[in-house]
Structures are given as C-alpha cells and as structure tokens.
N, CA, C and O atoms as a GROMACS GRO file, in nm:
protein
  496
    1MET      N    1  -2.328   3.642   0.286
    1MET     CA    2  -2.377   3.744   0.390
    1MET      C    3  -2.265   3.851   0.378
    1MET      O    4  -2.147   3.817   0.374
    2ASN      N    5  -2.300   3.968   0.373
    2ASN     CA    6  -2.234   4.106   0.352
    2ASN      C    7  -2.163   4.124   0.471
    2ASN      O    8  -2.193   4.053   0.566
    3THR      N    9  -2.069   4.209   0.482
    3THR     CA   10  -1.985   4.248   0.610
    3THR      C   11  -2.100   4.306   0.714
    3THR      O   12  -2.122   4.247   0.820
    4LYS      N   13  -2.161   4.409   0.682
    4LYS     CA   14  -2.241   4.469   0.777
    4LYS      C   15  -2.316   4.373   0.860
    4LYS      O   16  -2.324   4.379   0.983
    5ASP      N   17  -2.382   4.266   0.768
    5ASP     CA   18  -2.482   4.187   0.860
    5ASP      C   19  -2.386   4.091   0.934
    5ASP      O   20  -2.435   4.033   1.031
    6PHE      N   21  -2.255   4.064   0.902
    6PHE     CA   22  -2.157   3.973   0.985
    6PHE      C   23  -2.134   4.050   1.110
    6PHE      O   24  -2.146   3.997   1.220
    7ARG      N   25  -2.096   4.197   1.090
    7ARG     CA   26  -2.050   4.265   1.208
    7ARG      C   27  -2.181   4.270   1.308
    7ARG      O   28  -2.172   4.272   1.431
    8LYS      N   29  -2.302   4.272   1.234
    8LYS     CA   30  -2.417   4.286   1.318
    8LYS      C   31  -2.437   4.184   1.428
    8LYS      O   32  -2.483   4.210   1.539
    9LEU      N   33  -2.392   4.046   1.380
    9LEU     CA   34  -2.405   3.925   1.434
    9LEU      C   35  -2.301   3.932   1.536
    9LEU      O   36  -2.329   3.886   1.647
   10ILE      N   37  -2.182   3.983   1.515
   10ILE     CA   38  -2.077   4.018   1.605
   10ILE      C   39  -2.109   4.068   1.729
   10ILE      O   40  -2.068   4.026   1.838
   11ARG      N   41  -2.193   4.170   1.706
   11ARG     CA   42  -2.235   4.263   1.820
   11ARG      C   43  -2.356   4.193   1.868
   11ARG      O   44  -2.394   4.229   1.979
   12LEU      N   45  -2.405   4.128   1.825
   12LEU     CA   46  -2.526   4.044   1.899
   12LEU      C   47  -2.510   3.923   1.975
   12LEU      O   48  -2.594   3.892   2.060
   13TYR      N   49  -2.387   3.837   1.946
   13TYR     CA   50  -2.370   3.724   1.993
   13TYR      C   51  -2.213   3.711   2.029
   13TYR      O   52  -2.191   3.656   2.136
   14PHE      N   53  -2.117   3.749   1.964
   14PHE     CA   54  -2.000   3.733   2.005
   14PHE      C   55  -1.925   3.833   2.106
   14PHE      O   56  -1.844   3.801   2.193
   15ALA      N   57  -1.965   3.947   2.076
   15ALA     CA   58  -1.922   4.073   2.201
   15ALA      C   59  -1.957   4.051   2.329
   15ALA      O   60  -1.872   4.056   2.418
   16PRO      N   61  -2.108   4.020   2.359
   16PRO     CA   62  -2.159   3.985   2.479
   16PRO      C   63  -2.059   3.865   2.550
   16PRO      O   64  -2.032   3.874   2.670
   17LYS      N   65  -2.012   3.766   2.476
   17LYS     CA   66  -1.928   3.668   2.528
   17LYS      C   67  -1.778   3.736   2.558
   17LYS      O   68  -1.710   3.698   2.654
   18LEU      N   69  -1.742   3.825   2.478
   18LEU     CA   70  -1.601   3.869   2.525
   18LEU      C   71  -1.627   3.981   2.625
   18LEU      O   72  -1.534   4.006   2.702
   19HIS      N   73  -1.701   4.027   2.632
   19HIS     CA   74  -1.731   4.136   2.745
   19HIS      C   75  -1.746   4.060   2.882
   19HIS      O   76  -1.712   4.118   2.985
   20GLU      N   77  -1.798   3.929   2.886
   20GLU     CA   78  -1.818   3.851   3.005
   20GLU      C   79  -1.660   3.826   3.058
   20GLU      O   80  -1.622   3.807   3.174
   21VAL      N   81  -1.589   3.831   2.944
   21VAL     CA   82  -1.437   3.780   3.023
   21VAL      C   83  -1.327   3.905   3.016
   21VAL      O   84  -1.204   3.899   3.007
   22GLY      N   85  -1.413   4.021   3.022
   22GLY     CA   86  -1.340   4.169   3.042
   22GLY      C   87  -1.289   4.232   2.908
   22GLY      O   88  -1.217   4.331   2.914
   23PHE      N   89  -1.324   4.179   2.793
   23PHE     CA   90  -1.299   4.264   2.679
   23PHE      C   91  -1.412   4.385   2.664
   23PHE      O   92  -1.531   4.376   2.696
   24MET      N   93  -1.348   4.493   2.612
   24MET     CA   94  -1.425   4.590   2.565
   24MET      C   95  -1.444   4.600   2.418
   24MET      O   96  -1.361   4.543   2.347
   25GLY      N   97  -1.546   4.668   2.358
   25GLY     CA   98  -1.537   4.669   2.226
   25GLY      C   99  -1.690   4.633   2.149
   25GLY      O  100  -1.773   4.566   2.210
   26THR      N  101  -1.710   4.675   2.037
   26THR     CA  102  -1.842   4.658   2.001
   26THR      C  103  -1.850   4.538   1.865
   26THR      O  104  -1.895   4.425   1.884
   27ASP      N  105  -1.804   4.583   1.741
   27ASP     CA  106  -1.830   4.515   1.633
   27ASP      C  107  -1.709   4.449   1.567
   27ASP      O  108  -1.736   4.361   1.485
   28HIS      N  109  -1.569   4.479   1.592
   28HIS     CA  110  -1.463   4.411   1.542
   28HIS      C  111  -1.334   4.449   1.591
   28HIS      O  112  -1.228   4.399   1.553
   29HIS      N  113  -1.348   4.539   1.677
   29HIS     CA  114  -1.211   4.558   1.778
   29HIS      C  115  -1.242   4.549   1.911
   29HIS      O  116  -1.336   4.611   1.959
   30PHE      N  117  -1.173   4.478   1.973
   30PHE     CA  118  -1.198   4.447   2.138
   30PHE      C  119  -1.049   4.444   2.187
   30PHE      O  120  -0.949   4.398   2.132
   31VAL      N  121  -1.068   4.519   2.336
   31VAL     CA  122  -0.946   4.529   2.422
   31VAL      C  123  -0.970   4.496   2.558
   31VAL      O  124  -1.078   4.518   2.613
   32LYS      N  125  -0.863   4.440   2.618
   32LYS     CA  126  -0.879   4.402   2.765
   32LYS      C  127  -0.764   4.438   2.833
   32LYS      O  128  -0.657   4.384   2.806
   33THR      N  129  -0.774   4.516   2.911
   33THR     CA  130  -0.647   4.567   3.014
   33THR      C  131  -0.656   4.485   3.136
   33THR      O  132  -0.761   4.435   3.176
   34THR      N  133  -0.544   4.475   3.191
   34THR     CA  134  -0.493   4.407   3.306
   34THR      C  135  -0.440   4.481   3.411
   34THR      O  136  -0.392   4.588   3.372
   35LYS      N  137  -0.431   4.458   3.561
   35LYS     CA  138  -0.360   4.515   3.630
   35LYS      C  139  -0.215   4.509   3.647
   35LYS      O  140  -0.148   4.571   3.729
   36ASN      N  141  -0.171   4.416   3.548
   36ASN     CA  142  -0.013   4.365   3.553
   36ASN      C  143   0.039   4.437   3.438
   36ASN      O  144   0.148   4.399   3.396
   37HIS      N  145  -0.021   4.537   3.378
   37HIS     CA  146   0.040   4.622   3.267
   37HIS      C  147   0.014   4.568   3.107
   37HIS      O  148   0.044   4.630   3.005
   38PHE      N  149  -0.050   4.438   3.114
   38PHE     CA  150  -0.075   4.356   2.974
   38PHE      C  151  -0.213   4.438   2.915
   38PHE      O  152  -0.306   4.468   2.990
   39ILE      N  153  -0.213   4.462   2.800
   39ILE     CA  154  -0.338   4.470   2.732
   39ILE      C  155  -0.340   4.359   2.607
   39ILE      O  156  -0.236   4.337   2.544
   40TYR      N  157  -0.459   4.295   2.577
   40TYR     CA  158  -0.485   4.235   2.524
   40TYR      C  159  -0.580   4.272   2.399
   40TYR      O  160  -0.680   4.339   2.426
   41THR      N  161  -0.558   4.234   2.256
   41THR     CA  162  -0.651   4.318   2.157
   41THR      C  163  -0.675   4.193   2.087
   41THR      O  164  -0.602   4.094   2.091
   42LEU      N  165  -0.815   4.208   2.003
   42LEU     CA  166  -0.835   4.122   1.935
   42LEU      C  167  -0.930   4.199   1.802
   42LEU      O  168  -1.030   4.267   1.824
   43VAL      N  169  -0.885   4.176   1.691
   43VAL     CA  170  -0.968   4.236   1.580
   43VAL      C  171  -1.028   4.122   1.494
   43VAL      O  172  -0.971   4.014   1.473
   44ILE      N  173  -1.143   4.155   1.450
   44ILE     CA  174  -1.178   4.049   1.335
   44ILE      C  175  -1.220   4.140   1.225
   44ILE      O  176  -1.310   4.224   1.230
   45GLN      N  177  -1.127   4.105   1.103
   45GLN     CA  178  -1.125   4.151   0.967
   45GLN      C  179  -1.211   4.095   0.881
   45GLN      O  180  -1.170   3.994   0.824
   46ALA      N  181  -1.332   4.136   0.853
   46ALA     CA  182  -1.402   4.093   0.757
   46ALA      C  183  -1.393   4.121   0.604
   46ALA      O  184  -1.398   4.241   0.576
   47ASP      N  185  -1.384   4.048   0.513
   47ASP     CA  186  -1.330   4.068   0.376
   47ASP      C  187  -1.439   4.163   0.310
   47ASP      O  188  -1.560   4.142   0.317
   48LYS      N  189  -1.382   4.266   0.248
   48LYS     CA  190  -1.463   4.389   0.190
   48LYS      C  191  -1.593   4.344   0.126
   48LYS      O  192  -1.699   4.405   0.138
   49SER      N  193  -1.570   4.206   0.043
   49SER     CA  194  -1.699   4.174  -0.035
   49SER      C  195  -1.795   4.088   0.046
   49SER      O  196  -1.904   4.049   0.004
   50GLY      N  197  -1.741   4.061   0.172
   50GLY     CA  198  -1.821   3.961   0.268
   50GLY      C  199  -1.792   3.811   0.256
   50GLY      O  200  -1.709   3.771   0.174
   51GLY      N  201  -1.848   3.740   0.323
   51GLY     CA  202  -1.827   3.598   0.320
   51GLY      C  203  -1.712   3.532   0.383
   51GLY      O  204  -1.718   3.409   0.395
   52SER      N  205  -1.601   3.598   0.428
   52SER     CA  206  -1.504   3.558   0.488
   52SER      C  207  -1.452   3.654   0.583
   52SER      O  208  -1.478   3.775   0.581
   53CYS      N  209  -1.369   3.590   0.676
   53CYS     CA  210  -1.294   3.686   0.798
   53CYS      C  211  -1.164   3.602   0.850
   53CYS      O  212  -1.129   3.488   0.821
   54VAL      N  213  -1.105   3.696   0.936
   54VAL     CA  214  -0.970   3.620   0.993
   54VAL      C  215  -0.984   3.702   1.109
   54VAL      O  216  -1.054   3.803   1.104
   55MET      N  217  -0.920   3.669   1.220
   55MET     CA  218  -0.889   3.702   1.345
   55MET      C  219  -0.763   3.742   1.370
   55MET      O  220  -0.674   3.671   1.323
   56GLU      N  221  -0.724   3.866   1.451
   56GLU     CA  222  -0.591   3.862   1.479
   56GLU      C  223  -0.599   3.911   1.630
   56GLU      O  224  -0.691   3.983   1.669
   57MET      N  225  -0.505   3.869   1.705
   57MET     CA  226  -0.484   3.895   1.845
   57MET      C  227  -0.375   3.967   1.865
   57MET      O  228  -0.293   3.968   1.773
   58GLY      N  229  -0.349   4.036   1.974
   58GLY     CA  230  -0.219   4.114   2.000
   58GLY      C  231  -0.226   4.115   2.165
   58GLY      O  232  -0.323   4.097   2.239
   59VAL      N  233  -0.083   4.143   2.197
   59VAL     CA  234  -0.055   4.160   2.336
   59VAL      C  235   0.033   4.294   2.308
   59VAL      O  236   0.108   4.317   2.214
   60HIS      N  237   0.001   4.371   2.415
   60HIS     CA  238   0.086   4.494   2.434
   60HIS      C  239   0.124   4.531   2.571
   60HIS      O  240   0.040   4.504   2.657
   61LEU      N  241   0.221   4.582   2.606
   61LEU     CA  242   0.241   4.648   2.746
   61LEU      C  243   0.206   4.794   2.756
   61LEU      O  244   0.240   4.882   2.678
   62ASP      N  245   0.140   4.805   2.856
   62ASP     CA  246   0.088   4.971   2.869
   62ASP      C  247   0.205   5.074   2.891
   62ASP      O  248   0.166   5.191   2.884
   63PHE      N  249   0.337   5.058   2.915
   63PHE     CA  250   0.434   5.145   2.950
   63PHE      C  251   0.524   5.154   2.843
   63PHE      O  252   0.614   5.238   2.849
   64LEU      N  253   0.510   5.053   2.711
   64LEU     CA  254   0.588   5.081   2.581
   64LEU      C  255   0.513   5.160   2.488
   64LEU      O  256   0.390   5.151   2.492
   65PRO      N  257   0.573   5.243   2.397
   65PRO     CA  258   0.504   5.290   2.287
   65PRO      C  259   0.485   5.165   2.185
   65PRO      O  260   0.544   5.058   2.187
   66ASN      N  261   0.399   5.204   2.106
   66ASN     CA  262   0.363   5.117   1.984
   66ASN      C  263   0.466   5.125   1.876
   66ASN      O  264   0.554   5.210   1.885
   67SER      N  265   0.461   5.035   1.761
   67SER     CA  266   0.578   5.006   1.673
   67SER      C  267   0.614   5.150   1.614
   67SER      O  268   0.726   5.169   1.567
   68ILE      N  269   0.526   5.243   1.615
   68ILE     CA  270   0.601   5.347   1.535
   68ILE      C  271   0.605   5.454   1.649
   68ILE      O  272   0.562   5.565   1.617
   69GLY      N  273   0.649   5.438   1.773
   69GLY     CA  274   0.690   5.522   1.883
   69GLY      C  275   0.574   5.612   1.954
   69GLY      O  276   0.593   5.700   2.038
   70GLU      N  277   0.459   5.572   1.904
   70GLU     CA  278   0.373   5.654   1.996
   70GLU      C  279   0.314   5.585   2.119
   70GLU      O  280   0.311   5.462   2.127
   71PHE      N  281   0.266   5.667   2.216
   71PHE     CA  282   0.218   5.593   2.348
   71PHE      C  283   0.078   5.627   2.322
   71PHE      O  284   0.040   5.743   2.304
   72LYS      N  285  -0.012   5.506   2.318
   72LYS     CA  286  -0.153   5.509   2.310
   72LYS      C  287  -0.226   5.470   2.430
   72LYS      O  288  -0.184   5.371   2.489
   73SER      N  289  -0.332   5.532   2.478
   73SER     CA  290  -0.418   5.482   2.591
   73SER      C  291  -0.486   5.346   2.561
   73SER      O  292  -0.501   5.297   2.449
   74SER      N  293  -0.520   5.298   2.669
   74SER     CA  294  -0.570   5.154   2.643
   74SER      C  295  -0.699   5.173   2.564
   74SER      O  296  -0.739   5.081   2.493
   75ASN      N  297  -0.770   5.293   2.572
   75ASN     CA  298  -0.914   5.262   2.475
   75ASN      C  299  -0.887   5.330   2.339
   75ASN      O  300  -0.979   5.363   2.264
   76GLU      N  301  -0.734   5.354   2.304
   76GLU     CA  302  -0.722   5.400   2.168
   76GLU      C  303  -0.624   5.270   2.088
   76GLU      O  304  -0.606   5.261   1.966
   77ILE      N  305  -0.577   5.188   2.184
   77ILE     CA  306  -0.498   5.084   2.134
   77ILE      C  307  -0.565   4.986   2.048
   77ILE      O  308  -0.678   4.949   2.079
   78THR      N  309  -0.508   4.939   1.944
   78THR     CA  310  -0.588   4.832   1.865
   78THR      C  311  -0.454   4.713   1.852
   78THR      O  312  -0.337   4.729   1.887
   79THR      N  313  -0.509   4.612   1.798
   79THR     CA  314  -0.418   4.477   1.757
   79THR      C  315  -0.304   4.552   1.645
   79THR      O  316  -0.190   4.508   1.655
   80TYR      N  317  -0.322   4.645   1.555
   80TYR     CA  318  -0.212   4.689   1.480
   80TYR      C  319  -0.121   4.783   1.566
   80TYR      O  320  -0.026   4.835   1.507
   81ASP      N  321  -0.138   4.806   1.684
   81ASP     CA  322  -0.048   4.878   1.742
   81ASP      C  323   0.041   4.793   1.830
   81ASP      O  324   0.130   4.845   1.898
   82SER      N  325   0.014   4.636   1.830
   82SER     CA  326   0.057   4.569   1.932
   82SER      C  327   0.202   4.512   1.860
   82SER      O  328   0.210   4.478   1.743
   83GLU      N  329   0.295   4.511   1.941
   83GLU     CA  330   0.404   4.419   1.855
   83GLU      C  331   0.409   4.287   1.864
   83GLU      O  332   0.465   4.212   1.784
   84PHE      N  333   0.343   4.250   1.977
   84PHE     CA  334   0.321   4.081   1.953
   84PHE      C  335   0.182   4.056   1.907
   84PHE      O  336   0.080   4.079   1.971
   85ARG      N  337   0.192   4.010   1.795
   85ARG     CA  338   0.020   3.966   1.757
   85ARG      C  339   0.040   3.829   1.662
   85ARG      O  340   0.145   3.781   1.619
   86LYS      N  341  -0.071   3.794   1.647
   86LYS     CA  342  -0.076   3.634   1.569
   86LYS      C  343  -0.203   3.647   1.510
   86LYS      O  344  -0.292   3.694   1.581
   87ARG      N  345  -0.232   3.612   1.381
   87ARG     CA  346  -0.340   3.564   1.329
   87ARG      C  347  -0.397   3.443   1.332
   87ARG      O  348  -0.323   3.354   1.289
   88LEU      N  349  -0.522   3.403   1.375
   88LEU     CA  350  -0.583   3.277   1.363
   88LEU      C  351  -0.598   3.252   1.214
   88LEU      O  352  -0.652   3.333   1.138
   89ASN      N  353  -0.548   3.132   1.174
   89ASN     CA  354  -0.614   3.110   1.024
   89ASN      C  355  -0.616   2.974   1.029
   89ASN      O  356  -0.559   2.904   1.112
   90LYS      N  357  -0.690   2.935   0.929
   90LYS     CA  358  -0.722   2.797   0.880
   90LYS      C  359  -0.599   2.747   0.808
   90LYS      O  360  -0.550   2.811   0.715
   91LYS      N  361  -0.542   2.615   0.858
   91LYS     CA  362  -0.420   2.578   0.792
   91LYS      C  363  -0.473   2.437   0.704
   91LYS      O  364  -0.559   2.356   0.737
   92GLU      N  365  -0.409   2.440   0.612
   92GLU     CA  366  -0.421   2.314   0.517
   92GLU      C  367  -0.358   2.185   0.588
   92GLU      O  368  -0.281   2.185   0.684
   93ASN      N  369  -0.410   2.077   0.519
   93ASN     CA  370  -0.332   1.971   0.614
   93ASN      C  371  -0.170   1.961   0.583
   93ASN      O  372  -0.103   2.028   0.504
   94TRP      N  373  -0.136   1.875   0.657
   94TRP     CA  374   0.031   1.868   0.667
   94TRP      C  375   0.105   1.837   0.505
   94TRP      O  376   0.210   1.882   0.459
   95LEU      N  377   0.010   1.749   0.445
   95LEU     CA  378   0.063   1.695   0.291
   95LEU      C  379   0.048   1.826   0.216
   95LEU      O  380   0.150   1.868   0.162
   96LYS      N  381  -0.058   1.894   0.205
   96LYS     CA  382  -0.046   2.020   0.129
   96LYS      C  383   0.048   2.120   0.170
   96LYS      O  384   0.100   2.196   0.089
   97ARG      N  385   0.069   2.122   0.285
   97ARG     CA  386   0.171   2.245   0.347
   97ARG      C  387   0.325   2.216   0.306
   97ARG      O  388   0.407   2.308   0.301
   98PHE      N  389   0.356   2.093   0.279
   98PHE     CA  390   0.462   2.029   0.260
   98PHE      C  391   0.494   2.074   0.098
   98PHE      O  392   0.597   2.133   0.066
   99PHE      N  393   0.413   2.047   0.025
   99PHE     CA  394   0.428   2.057  -0.127
   99PHE      C  395   0.382   2.178  -0.183
   99PHE      O  396   0.418   2.196  -0.300
  100THR      N  397   0.304   2.278  -0.125
  100THR     CA  398   0.281   2.406  -0.152
  100THR      C  399   0.306   2.519  -0.070
  100THR      O  400   0.320   2.503   0.051
  101VAL      N  401   0.313   2.629  -0.123
  101VAL     CA  402   0.351   2.741  -0.077
  101VAL      C  403   0.230   2.783   0.028
  101VAL      O  404   0.114   2.792  -0.011
  102GLU      N  405   0.263   2.804   0.149
  102GLU     CA  406   0.164   2.814   0.256
  102GLU      C  407   0.094   2.936   0.212
  102GLU      O  408   0.158   3.004   0.132
  103ARG      N  409  -0.040   2.986   0.249
  103ARG     CA  410  -0.119   3.078   0.200
  103ARG      C  411  -0.211   3.114   0.313
  103ARG      O  412  -0.262   3.018   0.371
  104GLU      N  413  -0.239   3.222   0.353
  104GLU     CA  414  -0.332   3.250   0.464
  104GLU      C  415  -0.464   3.211   0.413
  104GLU      O  416  -0.491   3.250   0.299
  105ARG      N  417  -0.560   3.135   0.484
  105ARG     CA  418  -0.663   3.095   0.465
  105ARG      C  419  -0.764   3.160   0.541
  105ARG      O  420  -0.742   3.151   0.662
  106TRP      N  421  -0.890   3.238   0.506
  106TRP     CA  422  -0.977   3.300   0.578
  106TRP      C  423  -1.087   3.207   0.602
  106TRP      O  424  -1.117   3.114   0.526
  107PHE      N  425  -1.164   3.245   0.745
  107PHE     CA  426  -1.261   3.148   0.783
  107PHE      C  427  -1.408   3.201   0.688
  107PHE      O  428  -1.446   3.317   0.676
  108GLN      N  429  -1.461   3.098   0.639
  108GLN     CA  430  -1.562   3.142   0.548
  108GLN      C  431  -1.707   3.147   0.660
  108GLN      O  432  -1.722   3.066   0.752
  109TYR      N  433  -1.794   3.249   0.631
  109TYR     CA  434  -1.915   3.265   0.712
  109TYR      C  435  -2.042   3.275   0.616
  109TYR      O  436  -2.030   3.296   0.495
  110GLY      N  437  -2.136   3.262   0.666
  110GLY     CA  438  -2.266   3.270   0.591
  110GLY      C  439  -2.288   3.169   0.472
  110GLY      O  440  -2.363   3.188   0.377
  111VAL      N  441  -2.210   3.061   0.495
  111VAL     CA  442  -2.227   2.959   0.406
  111VAL      C  443  -2.332   2.850   0.460
  111VAL      O  444  -2.338   2.818   0.579
  112ILE      N  445  -2.412   2.798   0.362
  112ILE     CA  446  -2.511   2.708   0.431
  112ILE      C  447  -2.477   2.544   0.368
  112ILE      O  448  -2.474   2.515   0.249
  113PHE      N  449  -2.455   2.457   0.478
  113PHE     CA  450  -2.407   2.332   0.444
  113PHE      C  451  -2.530   2.245   0.428
  113PHE      O  452  -2.632   2.264   0.493
  114GLY      N  453  -2.515   2.142   0.332
  114GLY     CA  454  -2.613   2.063   0.311
  114GLY      C  455  -2.616   1.957   0.410
  114GLY      O  456  -2.716   1.885   0.412
  115SER      N  457  -2.533   1.940   0.483
  115SER     CA  458  -2.516   1.820   0.585
  115SER      C  459  -2.409   1.838   0.694
  115SER      O  460  -2.303   1.892   0.663
  116ARG      N  461  -2.430   1.795   0.827
  116ARG     CA  462  -2.320   1.811   0.939
  116ARG      C  463  -2.198   1.756   0.869
  116ARG      O  464  -2.097   1.820   0.900
  117ASN      N  465  -2.175   1.663   0.788
  117ASN     CA  466  -2.047   1.628   0.742
  117ASN      C  467  -1.965   1.715   0.658
  117ASN      O  468  -1.842   1.710   0.650
  118GLU      N  469  -2.054   1.808   0.587
  118GLU     CA  470  -1.996   1.914   0.496
  118GLU      C  471  -1.937   2.032   0.582
  118GLU      O  472  -1.844   2.108   0.554
  119LEU      N  473  -2.022   2.026   0.704
  119LEU     CA  474  -1.974   2.145   0.772
  119LEU      C  475  -1.849   2.107   0.865
  119LEU      O  476  -1.766   2.196   0.884
  120LEU      N  477  -1.828   1.984   0.924
  120LEU     CA  478  -1.711   1.926   0.968
  120LEU      C  479  -1.600   1.935   0.881
  120LEU      O  480  -1.493   1.979   0.922
  121PHE      N  481  -1.618   1.892   0.744
  121PHE     CA  482  -1.515   1.899   0.641
  121PHE      C  483  -1.447   2.018   0.624
  121PHE      O  484  -1.326   2.033   0.606
  122SER      N  485  -1.556   2.121   0.634
  122SER     CA  486  -1.507   2.280   0.587
  122SER      C  487  -1.412   2.321   0.730
  122SER      O  488  -1.322   2.403   0.718
  123ILE      N  489  -1.432   2.275   0.828
  123ILE     CA  490  -1.354   2.308   0.940
  123ILE      C  491  -1.221   2.256   0.951
  123ILE      O  492  -1.128   2.316   1.005
  124GLN      N  493  -1.215   2.148   0.902
  124GLN     CA  494  -1.102   2.066   0.916
  124GLN      C  495  -0.983   2.133   0.827
  124GLN      O  496  -0.872   2.080   0.822
   0.00000   0.00000   0.00000
C-alpha cells in the first residue's frame, strides 16, 4: 500500500477516533490543547515508499518556546516542536535486544497475512 492510500485510511478511520477525544488534525499531524497549558501532539510518519510507519507523540507547554526559541500557536505546533517526545516503535524480544544493537522498527501496514497466527506473530 502506498503512503497516499495509507493517509486516506487515517483520515477515514483513525482521525475521527482522535477527534472524539479532543485532537484536531487530518491525515498525519494531530494536536490537542488543554486548559492547563499542555499541548499534546501526534504525528504518523509513513515511509516514503509505503508499507510502514512510525508514530511519535509529544507534549509541549503553551507558554514555552519550541526547541529553536520560537513561540508557536497551538494550530501551528507539531510534534517536532515539542521538547518532550517519544516514538512508539516495535521492539524486538529481550534476547535479541541483549545481543544486538537496538534499531528502530517501523510498523508494517498493507500486509496480508495467511492466518490469524501469522498476524499475531507479526505484532509481537
């Protein structure tokens, strides 16, 4: 599946769920502002070739500048402006992490699995 089709699916299915819990955004950048000065951000980065993605979340305080000293409004801020951010990524099992250098693993999409067990194994 290419990135354009993946983002279309985000708009149709994932974005409405995020909107239900107060996030604003459309296809890959989402922001939620609160009354207590916190701004929560989420970005879904799709691989330019398609087939995989990673999600990154950030937290920013609306009275602080971003990491390069700019003040941005809540409609302009993205995860990249957040000083506190974390990528959600698939981790290998503890044994592989112990014996190898940990690398970021992106989530695959658009893959068709032959059985439920194959799907569950890919998630682990």
